[in-house]
C-alpha positions as CSV (number, residue, x, y, z in Angstrom):
1,M,113.6,101.2,91.4
2,N,116.1,103.6,89.8
3,N,119.5,101.9,90.5
4,D,121.5,105.0,89.7
5,Q,119.9,107.1,92.4
6,G,118.6,104.3,94.7
7,T,115.1,105.9,94.6
8,L,111.7,104.5,93.6
9,M,110.4,105.7,90.3
10,L,106.7,105.0,89.5
11,E,105.5,104.3,86.0
12,A,103.2,107.0,84.6
13,W,100.1,104.9,84.9
14,K,100.9,104.0,88.5
15,M,101.4,107.6,89.4
16,E,98.1,108.6,87.6
17,A,96.2,105.8,89.5
18,G,97.7,107.0,92.8
19,L,96.8,110.6,92.3
20,K,93.2,109.6,91.3
21,A,93.0,107.5,94.4
22,V,94.1,110.4,96.6
23,D,91.4,112.6,95.1
24,S,88.7,109.9,95.5
25,L,89.6,109.2,99.1
26,A,89.7,112.9,99.9
27,M,86.2,113.4,98.4
28,K,84.9,110.6,100.5
29,G,86.4,112.2,103.6
30,L,88.8,109.4,104.2
31,L,92.0,111.3,103.5
32,N,93.1,114.7,104.9
33,D,95.3,117.1,103.0
34,P,95.1,115.6,99.5
35,D,97.6,118.2,98.1
36,V,100.2,117.1,100.6
37,W,99.7,113.4,99.8
38,K,99.9,114.2,96.0
39,K,103.2,116.1,96.6
40,R,104.6,113.3,98.7
41,L,103.5,110.7,96.1
42,T,105.1,112.7,93.3
43,D,108.3,113.7,95.2
44,A,109.0,110.6,97.3
45,P,106.8,107.6,96.4
46,A,109.0,105.2,98.4
47,G,108.1,107.1,101.6
48,V,104.4,106.8,100.8
49,L,104.8,103.1,100.2
50,N,106.5,102.7,103.5
51,E,103.6,104.3,105.3
52,L,100.9,102.2,103.5
53,P,100.4,99.7,106.3
54,W,99.8,102.5,108.8
55,L,97.6,104.3,106.4
56,M,95.5,101.2,105.6
57,F,94.8,100.6,109.2
58,T,93.8,104.2,109.8
59,M,91.5,104.2,106.8
60,L,89.9,100.9,107.7
61,D,89.3,102.3,111.2
62,R,87.6,105.4,109.7
63,V,85.5,103.2,107.3
64,T,84.3,100.9,110.0
65,K,83.4,103.8,112.3
66,S,81.3,105.4,109.6
67,T,79.5,102.1,108.8
68,Q,78.7,101.5,112.5
69,K,76.6,104.7,112.8
């Protein structure tokens, strides 16, 4: 957390890991609009982190649907 601005600042390695995860999930068909997610992660990581519970449930739903076929 950057106390001067009250915004979340990710360390470089965390940002790199997040961007790689977005690419990987998109290649697997589990995440739509990877460029939008990358921009959001870069510009407003706190907003992405706030959405993670929703995103995790959605992704788990997609994964379980694809494994039940």
